[in-house]
C-alpha positions as CSV (number, residue, x, y, z in Angstrom):
1,M,136.8,112.9,99.5
2,S,134.2,110.4,98.3
3,A,132.2,108.3,100.3
4,E,134.2,105.1,98.5
5,K,137.4,106.3,100.0
6,D,136.5,107.6,103.0
7,S,136.6,105.1,106.2
8,K,134.3,107.0,108.4
9,H,131.8,107.7,105.8
10,P,129.0,105.6,106.5
11,L,128.2,104.2,103.2
12,R,132.0,102.8,103.1
13,A,131.6,102.0,106.6
14,L,128.8,99.4,105.9
15,Q,130.7,98.4,102.4
16,L,133.5,97.5,104.4
17,R,131.2,95.6,106.6
18,L,129.3,93.5,103.8
19,P,131.6,90.6,102.9
20,E,131.6,89.7,106.7
21,L,127.8,90.1,106.5
22,I,127.9,87.9,103.4
23,K,129.8,85.0,105.0
24,E,127.7,84.9,108.4
25,A,124.3,84.5,106.4
26,S,126.1,82.4,103.2
27,Y,123.9,84.3,101.2
28,S,123.9,87.7,99.1
29,E,120.7,88.5,97.5
30,V,118.3,91.5,99.0
31,F,115.4,92.8,96.9
32,H,116.5,91.2,93.8
33,V,120.2,92.2,94.0
34,D,123.0,90.0,94.0
35,L,125.4,91.9,96.3
36,S,128.8,92.6,95.2
37,T,131.6,92.5,97.4
38,V,134.2,94.0,94.5
39,D,135.6,97.7,95.3
40,P,134.6,99.8,94.3
41,P,130.9,98.7,94.9
42,P,128.6,98.7,91.4
43,A,125.3,100.8,91.8
44,S,123.3,98.2,92.6
45,T,125.1,97.1,96.0
46,T,125.4,100.5,96.6
47,L,121.7,101.3,96.4
48,I,121.0,98.6,98.6
49,L,123.6,99.6,101.0
50,Q,121.9,103.1,101.2
51,K,118.0,102.2,101.8
52,F,119.6,100.3,104.6
53,L,121.7,103.3,106.1
54,R,118.7,105.8,105.3
55,A,116.3,103.4,106.9
56,N,118.5,103.4,110.5
57,E,119.4,107.0,110.4
58,N,122.9,106.6,108.9
59,D,124.0,104.1,111.8
60,V,126.2,101.7,110.7
61,E,125.9,99.0,113.1
62,R,122.3,98.9,113.3
63,A,121.8,99.1,109.0
64,A,124.9,96.3,109.3
65,A,122.4,93.9,112.0
66,Q,119.1,94.9,110.0
67,L,121.4,93.7,106.6
68,L,122.5,90.5,108.2
69,G,118.7,89.5,109.5
70,V,117.3,90.1,105.9
71,L,120.4,88.2,104.1
72,K,119.2,85.2,106.7
73,W,115.3,85.7,106.2
74,R,115.2,85.3,102.7
75,K,117.8,82.4,102.6
76,E,115.5,80.6,104.9
77,Y,112.2,81.9,103.4
78,N,112.9,82.3,99.9
79,P,110.6,85.4,99.1
80,R,111.8,85.5,95.5
81,A,110.2,81.7,95.1
82,A,106.9,82.6,96.4
83,A,106.5,85.8,93.6
84,D,106.0,82.6,91.2
85,E,104.1,80.2,93.5
86,E,100.5,79.4,92.8
87,F,97.6,80.8,95.4
88,D,94.2,79.9,95.9
89,I,91.9,82.0,94.0
90,D,88.8,81.5,96.8
91,K,91.3,82.9,99.0
92,F,93.0,86.0,97.7
93,G,91.7,86.5,94.3
94,G,90.9,90.7,93.7
95,L,93.0,91.2,97.6
96,G,96.3,92.8,95.4
97,Y,97.5,94.4,92.2
98,I,100.2,96.1,90.9
99,T,100.3,99.1,88.3
100,V,102.5,101.9,86.8
101,I,100.7,105.0,86.5
102,K,102.5,107.4,84.4
103,G,101.7,110.8,84.6
104,T,102.8,111.5,88.2
105,K,105.1,114.6,86.5
106,S,101.5,116.5,85.8
107,V,100.5,116.1,90.0
108,E,99.5,119.6,90.7
109,G,100.3,121.0,94.4
110,D,103.0,118.0,95.3
111,K,105.8,119.9,97.6
112,S,107.2,116.5,98.4
113,D,110.4,115.1,96.1
114,D,108.3,111.8,95.7
115,F,107.5,112.2,92.4
116,K,110.0,114.6,91.2
117,G,111.7,113.5,88.0
118,K,109.3,110.6,87.8
119,D,106.6,110.0,85.2
120,E,105.6,107.0,86.2
121,V,105.6,105.1,89.8
122,I,105.1,101.7,90.6
123,V,102.0,101.1,92.6
124,S,100.8,98.4,95.0
125,W,97.1,97.8,95.6
126,N,95.4,96.2,98.8
127,I,91.8,95.8,98.2
128,Y,90.5,94.4,101.8
129,G,87.2,94.7,101.2
130,A,87.2,92.3,98.2
131,A,87.8,89.5,100.8
132,K,84.6,87.4,100.5
133,D,85.3,85.2,103.6
134,T,88.1,86.5,106.6
135,A,87.9,83.6,108.2
136,K,89.7,81.7,105.3
137,V,91.4,84.3,104.0
138,F,93.4,85.2,107.6
139,G,92.8,81.6,109.4
140,D,96.0,80.6,108.1
141,V,98.2,83.1,108.5
142,D,101.3,81.4,107.0
143,A,99.1,81.3,103.9
144,F,98.6,85.3,104.0
145,I,101.9,86.1,104.6
146,R,102.9,84.1,101.7
147,W,100.3,85.7,99.4
148,R,101.3,89.2,100.7
149,V,105.4,88.5,100.0
150,A,104.8,87.2,96.5
151,L,102.7,90.7,95.5
152,M,105.6,92.5,97.5
153,E,108.6,90.2,94.7
154,R,106.6,90.9,92.3
155,S,106.5,94.6,92.9
156,L,109.9,94.5,93.6
157,A,110.9,93.2,90.5
158,R,109.1,96.3,89.1
159,L,111.9,98.4,90.7
160,S,114.3,97.0,88.3
161,L,117.5,97.5,91.1
162,S,119.5,95.2,89.9
163,T,120.2,97.3,86.8
164,A,119.5,100.7,88.7
165,T,122.2,103.4,87.7
166,L,121.0,106.4,89.6
167,P,122.6,106.8,93.0
168,I,120.3,107.5,95.9
169,P,121.4,109.9,98.1
170,D,122.8,109.9,101.7
171,Y,120.2,110.0,104.8
172,G,118.5,113.4,105.0
173,Q,120.3,114.9,101.6
174,G,117.1,114.5,99.1
175,A,114.9,111.7,98.4
176,D,114.9,107.8,97.3
177,P,114.0,107.4,93.6
178,Y,113.9,103.7,93.8
179,Q,110.7,103.4,95.8
180,M,106.9,102.5,95.3
181,V,103.4,103.5,96.4
182,Q,100.9,101.8,98.7
183,V,97.4,102.0,98.6
184,H,94.9,100.4,101.3
185,D,91.5,100.5,99.9
186,Y,88.6,100.1,102.6
187,L,85.5,100.1,101.0
188,S,83.1,98.1,102.3
189,V,84.5,97.0,105.6
190,R,84.3,97.9,109.0
191,F,86.7,99.2,111.5
192,L,85.5,97.4,115.1
193,R,85.3,94.0,116.4
194,M,88.2,92.2,114.9
195,D,88.4,88.9,114.8
196,P,91.6,87.3,116.3
197,T,92.4,85.9,113.4
198,I,93.1,88.7,111.1
199,R,94.8,90.4,114.9
200,A,97.2,87.3,114.2
201,A,98.1,88.1,110.7
202,S,98.3,91.5,111.4
203,S,100.7,91.4,114.4
204,R,102.6,89.1,112.0
205,I,102.7,91.0,108.5
206,I,103.5,94.1,110.5
207,A,107.1,93.1,111.7
208,L,108.1,90.9,109.0
209,F,107.9,94.2,106.3
210,Q,109.3,96.6,108.8
211,A,112.0,94.6,109.5
212,Q,112.6,92.7,106.2
213,Y,111.6,95.5,103.5
214,P,113.0,98.9,104.6
215,E,112.7,102.1,102.3
216,L,110.7,100.8,99.7
217,L,107.5,102.7,100.0
218,S,107.5,106.4,99.7
219,R,104.0,107.3,100.1
220,K,101.2,105.2,101.5
221,F,97.5,106.2,101.2
222,F,94.4,104.9,102.6
223,V,91.4,105.3,100.6
224,N,87.7,105.5,101.2
225,V,88.3,105.7,104.9
226,P,85.4,107.2,107.2
227,V,85.6,110.8,107.7
228,V,85.7,110.5,111.2
229,M,89.1,108.6,111.1
230,G,90.4,111.2,109.4
231,W,89.6,113.6,111.5
232,V,91.3,110.9,114.3
233,Y,94.4,110.7,111.8
234,A,95.4,114.3,111.9
235,G,95.0,114.0,115.8
236,M,97.7,111.0,115.4
237,K,100.3,113.1,113.1
238,V,101.2,115.3,115.8
239,F,102.9,112.7,117.8
240,M,104.4,110.7,114.4
241,A,108.2,111.3,113.2
242,K,107.8,113.6,110.6
243,D,109.3,111.3,107.6
244,T,106.5,108.7,108.8
245,A,103.7,111.4,108.6
246,R,104.6,112.6,105.7
247,K,104.8,109.5,103.8
248,L,101.0,108.7,105.2
249,S,97.6,110.0,103.3
250,M,93.9,109.5,104.1
251,L,91.7,109.9,101.9
252,S,87.5,109.1,102.6
253,Y,87.0,108.9,99.2
254,G,88.6,106.5,96.5
255,E,87.9,109.4,93.3
256,Q,90.4,111.4,95.9
257,L,93.7,109.4,94.8
258,V,93.7,111.1,91.2
259,R,94.9,114.9,93.1
260,E,97.4,112.5,94.4
261,L,99.2,110.4,92.0
262,G,97.9,112.2,88.5
263,P,95.5,111.2,85.9
264,G,97.2,107.7,85.4
265,V,94.9,105.8,88.3
266,P,92.3,103.5,87.3
267,V,89.2,104.7,86.9
268,E,87.5,104.0,90.2
269,Y,89.7,106.3,91.7
270,G,89.1,109.2,89.5
271,G,91.6,108.8,86.6
272,K,91.5,107.6,83.1
273,G,93.8,104.7,83.2
274,P,92.2,101.0,83.0
275,S,90.3,99.3,86.2
276,L,92.6,97.3,88.4
277,V,90.6,94.2,87.1
278,D,91.5,95.0,83.7
279,G,95.1,96.4,84.1
280,G,96.5,95.2,87.0
281,E,99.0,92.7,87.5
282,T,98.9,90.1,90.4
283,V,99.9,86.9,91.8
284,R,100.1,83.4,90.4
285,F,96.6,81.4,90.9
286,K,95.9,78.1,90.8
287,T,93.6,77.9,87.6
288,G,96.3,76.6,85.5
289,D,97.1,80.2,83.7
290,P,100.0,82.5,85.1
291,A,99.6,86.2,86.2
292,V,100.3,87.8,83.4
293,S,100.9,91.8,83.9
294,V,98.9,93.9,81.7
295,I,100.2,97.2,83.0
296,D,100.9,98.5,79.9
297,P,100.2,96.5,76.8
298,D,102.8,98.5,74.9
299,S,105.8,98.3,77.3
300,T,108.4,95.4,77.4
301,A,107.7,95.3,81.1
302,A,104.2,93.8,81.0
303,S,105.7,90.6,79.8
304,T,108.7,91.0,81.1
305,P,109.4,87.3,83.9
306,L,110.4,87.6,87.2
307,P,114.2,87.5,87.5
308,P,115.8,83.8,88.8
309,A,116.7,83.5,92.1
310,T,120.5,83.0,93.2
311,S,120.4,80.7,95.2
312,T,118.2,77.5,95.9
313,P,117.5,78.3,99.5
314,T,114.9,76.2,101.7
315,A,111.7,74.9,100.4
316,A,108.5,77.3,99.9
317,A,106.7,74.8,102.3
318,T,108.9,76.3,104.7
319,P,107.1,77.9,107.8
320,L,107.7,81.4,108.3
321,P,110.4,82.6,110.7
322,A,109.1,85.2,113.8
323,A,110.8,88.9,112.5
324,A,112.3,90.8,114.6
325,S,110.9,94.2,114.2
326,S,113.3,97.1,113.1
327,S,112.9,99.9,115.5
328,A,114.8,102.3,113.1
329,T,112.2,101.4,110.3
330,P,109.1,104.0,110.4
331,A,105.7,102.2,111.5
332,T,103.8,103.2,107.8
333,T,101.5,100.5,108.4
334,A,97.5,100.6,107.7
335,P,94.7,99.9,109.5
336,L,93.0,96.6,109.1
337,M,89.3,96.2,109.9
338,T,86.8,93.4,110.3
339,Q,84.5,93.4,107.0
340,S,81.2,94.4,106.4
341,K,78.2,92.5,104.8
342,S,78.9,94.1,101.9
343,N,81.9,92.9,99.5
344,A,83.6,95.1,97.6
345,T,85.0,95.1,94.6
346,P,87.7,97.8,92.7
347,Q,85.6,98.8,90.3
348,T,83.1,100.4,93.0
349,A,86.0,102.0,94.9
350,Q,84.9,105.7,94.0
351,S,81.4,105.1,96.7
352,K,81.1,106.1,99.6
353,S,82.8,104.0,102.4
354,N,81.3,102.2,105.1
355,A,83.3,101.6,108.1
356,T,83.0,102.6,111.2
357,G,86.1,102.8,113.3
358,P,89.9,101.8,113.4
359,D,91.3,98.7,115.1
360,D,94.3,97.4,114.0
361,T,97.5,98.0,111.5
362,V,98.6,95.7,108.6
363,D,101.2,96.3,106.4
């Protein structure tokens, strides 16, 4: 009997709960998909439900609770509006990019299902070493989170979940084809003496992303991390959940990333792709010019605007509500450090890291 007809199947059980969840939240959009209560549901609704089930190991009650929380948060915080807002380039310029990397089928030695059958992946880049003034970047925690959410929402738009047709396998039955990769580059930053403002931003963003963006990352790479930290991480992996440990990789040098993602990575990471500055999409900045994707000049996706929101929630200036961490969501977070005296730019990411030790984490 198919999942659509078997009321005991987790997917069917969650689908039957969907009308009440939407009614309680008074909102229906998740990850740019307008959830439908028709029976049988469209593919886009089904894949969203599967993401929440997979994030909660097929526990329908936990999946429903997390989905309700996401619906309420997206209505109140209006993250899709953040994607089209303008940000202070002096604060956030050069800190985040989005690229589409082609040629992932050619990666040798990848024994996982992460890139199986996929010739391109969406990659979100966080270049923490590019922060010119950490107090300015992280001092206003709400502004920092709003910028980080904007970058995430732009990445989500590239997944095109609203038009997806390929189903997501049940929990434990195969890889989710609708996920992205995240890269955290720590060139020219150090790991010790964390500023309280950075710690506050770190704690908030971790809780937020775990609760509000489940099952969107297939892999997470920490690059330009000191060799000694790789040893520490290798020891820590013993105590991590297997699925979490599999997603995380630490690389001592930026150019090692080409071995993981193929020749399409930016040149500063050992590949043949354009640099992040030349080929990456970013958020809009207060310069009078909108952020335009130049991921692939020959691709129609490069100039496709973000889809409009399906409702008109509260204004973007609404303070960020506290996010409850989901115990079912793996803590796939990255170490966030204070900055060294030498500011980094993406063009020099293949150089050795000046970092000296870990202190905290951020998504």
